N, C-alpha and C positions, 0 to 999 in steps of 0.2 A: 401832437402837435397842437397846443393850444392855435386857437381863433381867435385871438382877442388880444387888444393891445401888441408890445413888439412881437408876438407870435402870428398875428396876422399879417404882419408886415412879410415873414420869412415867407409865411404859407402862398402868396400872393405872388412873390416872385418866385418859387419853388415851381408851381402850377403853371405859371405865365410860361415859364421856360421848358417845361415839359409840353406843352401842347404847342409851343413855336416849334420845337424841333421835332414834334412828330408830325407836322404839317410840311415842314421841311423834308424830313426822309420820305414824305411818300410821293413828294413830287420826283425826287431822285429815284425812286422804284418803278414809278410810271413809266419812266424811258424806257426800263425793260420787258414793258406790259407784253409790249408785241412779241416780244422773241421767245417769251414764256410760255406765250399763249398758243404758239405755234407748236414748241416744242408739246405740249399737251394733247394738240391738235391731233399730231402724228401719233402719239401713244394712244389716242382714244380709239384709233383706226385699225389698231391691232386685232387680228382677228380670232386670236385664242381665247378660250374661255378665260374668265375671271376666277383663279384657283382661290381666292379668296371668299369669294360670294356664297359658297355652303356654310360656313365657319360664321362669316357675317350675319348672312339668315336666321343661323339656329342661335344668336347671341343674341339677335332681335326678337325673338319668338320667347326666348327663356326671362329677357329683360321686361317684355309686357306681362308674361304671367305674372313676374314679380311686383309689377307697376298694379296691375290688379287687387292684390292682396294688400295695396297700403302703403310698399316701399318708395321711394322719389323717385323720380323719372328716371327713364333708361339714358344710356348714353347716346345712344344711336337712333336716328330716326329718316326715313325715308331709304331708297335703294340702294347698297350697296356702288358706290363711284368707281370710275377709270382705276385698276390696280394702280399701284403706287408705294415705295418704300422708300421713306425719308431716311436721311442720312442719321443712325441709332445715335441717340443721345448717350452719354456716361450715366450708367444707372446707379442706383445706392441711397444712400441717406447722406445729405450735404448739410453742413451748418452756413446761414445767413442772418444777417442780421441790417435789415432793412424796412423803412417804415413807408408806406403805402396811404393813397387818400383814403381819407375815413377815419384815421386814428388806429389804424390795422399794422401788430408788428408782427413778423414771421420769424422764427427762431432757425427752423430747420425746414428742409423739404426732401420729401422721398420722389425717386423718380424711378419708375417702374416700367413693366411690359405686362397687362392682364388682360387678358383674352383679345388678343389680337388689335392691342391700342397702348399707346406709350401713355403713361399718365405720369402728372405731377402732384403732389400732397403735400400741400405747405400746413406747417403748424404755427401756429401764435397766437395773438389774442388780439383784443382790443386796449388801447391806451386809453387809460383815464385821463378825461378833462381836466386840466389844472382850475381849481376853484376860480368862480367869477368870471372864465372865460365861456364864449359860445360856443356850445356841444357842434359839431359837424352834423351832416344833414343825416349821413348814415351809420354814426357813433350810438355803438349800445354802452352796456356798462364796462367800467373797466376789469371788472376780475373773471370776463368771458371767454372760454377759451374758443378756438376757432381752426379748423381743418378747412381748407380751399381746394379742391381739384380742378383739374383742366388737362388739356391735353390732346392729341390725335389720334386716328385708325393708322393701320397699316395700310388702308386703302385711301388715304387722303384725305378723310374727314375728319372736322375737328369737333371735338367733344364739347358740349356743352360745359360750360364751368360754373361752378356755383360753390356759394359758401356754407356750412354748418355748424352749428354752435353746440356746443358741450352740453349737456345739461348738468344742472345743480349750481353753474355758478365757479366752476372749479378754479380759475386762475388760469394764466396762459399753459398752452400745450407744447407738447415737443417730441417728435417721435426718436422711439428709443430702439425699433424693431419692425422686420417686417417679415412676415410669411405667406404665401399663397394669396396676396393680395389683402391680407388684413394688417393694418396698423398696430403696433402696439404704442401706446400714448402716456408719459408723465404728465402731470401739472403742477403748477404751483401749491397747490393747496395738500398735494399727498394723494389725491385720489388717481389712480389707473383707470384708463379706457381701452377699448380694442375697437378700432374704427374698420369696417367692411368695405372697401373702396368698389367692389361692386354694387351692393345696397345702398349705400353712405349712409348708414345707420350705424350709432355708437353701442355698444355692448359692452355690459358687467364682465369682466373676464373672470370673476369669483362665483357669479351665475349663469354666465350666457346668456342673460336676458337681455334684449333689444331694448334701448330706449326711444321713446318717439321720435319723429323726425322734427329739426327744428330748423329750418333754411334760415340763413341770411336775406337781408333785401337785395333783390335781384341787380342791384347798382355797386353792390360790392365790389372793389376793384380785383384783377388780377395781378398777382405778384410778377407777371413775365416769365415765359418758360422755355427761350432758346438755350442752347447748351451754356452753362454757366460762365461768366467769365474769372479767371483764377485770382487776381488782383488788379487793383489799381493803386498806384504807388508814387509815392514822392522820392525820386534820387535826387540827393543833395549836390551832388557832382553832376553835372551835362557831359564834361566833355569826353567820357567813354560811350556816349550813347551814341547811336546815328539812328535815323529814322525807323528803320523796321530790325532793328537788331540793338537792343539795350546792352550796354555791358555790365559788370557785377553791380549789386546795389550798395548805395551808400546811403547811410541813415543819417550821417552827418557829415560837414564839412567845416574843416576850420580854416578860414579865410584872413589871409593877413590884414592886418589893420589897415597897411596902405591901400589895399583893392577900394574902391569905389564903388564897384557893383558884382554882382556874382549871378551866374545862372543856374538855373533846377530846371528840374525835368519833371513830369506828371508823365508814367509811364502804364503803359495796360499790358500785363500777360497774357497771352492766351484766346483773343479771338478767333472764334471758328470762321472755317473758310467760306465765302461765299458760293452757293450751289445754285446754278442756272435754274436747274430740273425742278427744285423746289422753290423757287425764288426768296432764299432766305440764308442767314449769315452775313457773314463781312461786318464791316463798321461804315455808316453813313454820317454819321453825326454822334456829336457828345456834347454834354454839359455838367463843371463842377463848381463847388465854390471853393477858394482857398483861403484857409485863416491863417492868419500870421499876426505877430507881437509889433503896433504900428509905433512903439515907442523907440523901436531899435532896427525895424525893417520898413520897406515901403516897394511898392509894387511898382515898375516904371516902366514894362513892357510885355508884350506876350507874344511871340514867335520874333523877336528882334532881328534874326537871319533867315526870314520869309519862311514858306510853308515848306520847303524842299526838306527842314530838317523835323519834318515830322509824318506819322504813318499815314496820313491821309493822302499824303502827296506820293508815298513810296511808289505805287501804279503808274504813275503819271501825274500829267498837271490838275490841281483844283482849279474847280468852280465854286469858289469859298464862298460860302454865309458866315458871314462874322459877327458876333456882338459880344462885346467886353463890357462891362458894369464896375466903376472902382469900389461899390459901396452894395453890395449884397443886401444888405436888410434895408434899403432906401429903395421905395417903389420907382423913385425917378431914377434914370441913368446919371450914372458918374464918371467924369473919362477919366484917365490915368494922368498922372501915379496914381497910385490907392494909398491911401495912407488911414484907411479906415479899419483896418484888420481884417477885410474879406472882400474879396474879388471874386466876380462871376465872370466865367467865359465859357461862351456856347460858341461852338464851330462846327458846319455842316459841309459835306462837299458833294456839290450837285451835280457832278460828273457820273459818266458811268462805272464807275472804279471803286469797288467796294475792296479794299483793302483786309487782311487778317493777320494773326499771329500777335506776335510781340511787337512793342514799337512808342515813339515818343507821340503821346496825345500834344504836349503844347509843353515849349520852352518858356519858360518865365526868367525876366531878371529881377534881382532885387538891387536897391538900394541901401545905400546905412547913411540913416541921416546924422546930422551933427549931434556929437555928443561928449562930455565931459569926462565917461568912463574910460577907460584904456581898453576894457574886453564887455562888448556887448552880446547877446544871442537870442534867436528865436527861434520857437516851436513853430512847425509845420504840419498845420492837418487839411484835410480833405473830408466834405460834407457835400449835403445832394449832387451825387456824381451818378449820372445819367448816361447810356450807353445804347444808341440805337442802331438797329441792323440794316441791311437792306433789302427788308422786304416790303411790298407794294404797300401792307399797312403795316408800318413798322413796328417793330418786337424791342419792348427794352430788355436789355441781358439782367440778370441777378449777378452781382458782383457778391464773390466770396471774401473777401476783403480788402481794406484799405489801408495802406502802410503810410505815416506819417515820416516825417525827417527833423532835424534839428540844424541849424546854421550856427557858427561862434565867430565872430568877428573880433582878432588880436588876439586868442586864445586857444584853449585846445579843445576836442571833443571830449565831452565826460561819460 
């Protein structure tokens, strides 16, 4: 994302939104802090010995030896903590398409279990800064590929995250296979690599020779690792949806020409349930930008029927924080109706309820401005989508896909 000219306005709006929602979600999760602490204190008083202690200690020793030979820092630090098994994530290789702070773009992620730890390995690279734009503080050259690692152990210990730049500037990376903690990577230039998750080193697959370790700056951001959310999509027909039970997906709505307004829904699929023992999961807040064609459609209202139509109110009344900006590209807030072609929606629930599953994030009312045309239509798309879980330190879900839609006034769907 360029950080100069119009791009800077978009970046300011996006990151203001992310930090605002993160702060709000933090206040939500603190309400559950006492309960979680009490639960873990009970667990820590269990007299049974830690069954993972020997395994983890052996892993610490092995990694310490690897470190002494010049490899990157080990995963583990300090003695093994109280035994704890998180809800197991879905394992495998998953496609993603999200840009994060610093100009990093991730193409896919491998989630696996390595030596008693769940590991998320993201592959991608740095996005080139547009000519004449200001380069972000931590951005590198656009032809550099990147693997970013993070995760947690089965003993409730977070693994230090870290970014690792592929040697030789091969372009963006993509994971094509994994075997025993070693990733097979393809690159834009055609150069193939192996990446050892244990040693955090790139390997030449033809010779088996390891490349020197080249970490990115420590401030390289994480792409966030709760179980990925399947999709956030636009449903062009809201009438078949209820708060926590979306109906069939409608990607187009043929609206009668006599209609003055029409409701669409922003729907989320497959939010993991909140787990009190781990203090994670569920949904506490979200943010998105809806883009539309302002010559033919305006945005008149968000949740016109109240919060009861949405998933954040499915398990009980909301204690809502809400911020709506009629022009997401302008650093100053603008009221509805939105005629700018891009409306920003930020909503958080400050109650103790963290809903999960699939449901309606927001219901949006569209209006049709006066036109001499018998048939008008608008594409509807989403960008800057952010979903936060109920963790005490909020974690953002990665979203596997974003679904667009179309609304046609006075005509048939194409």
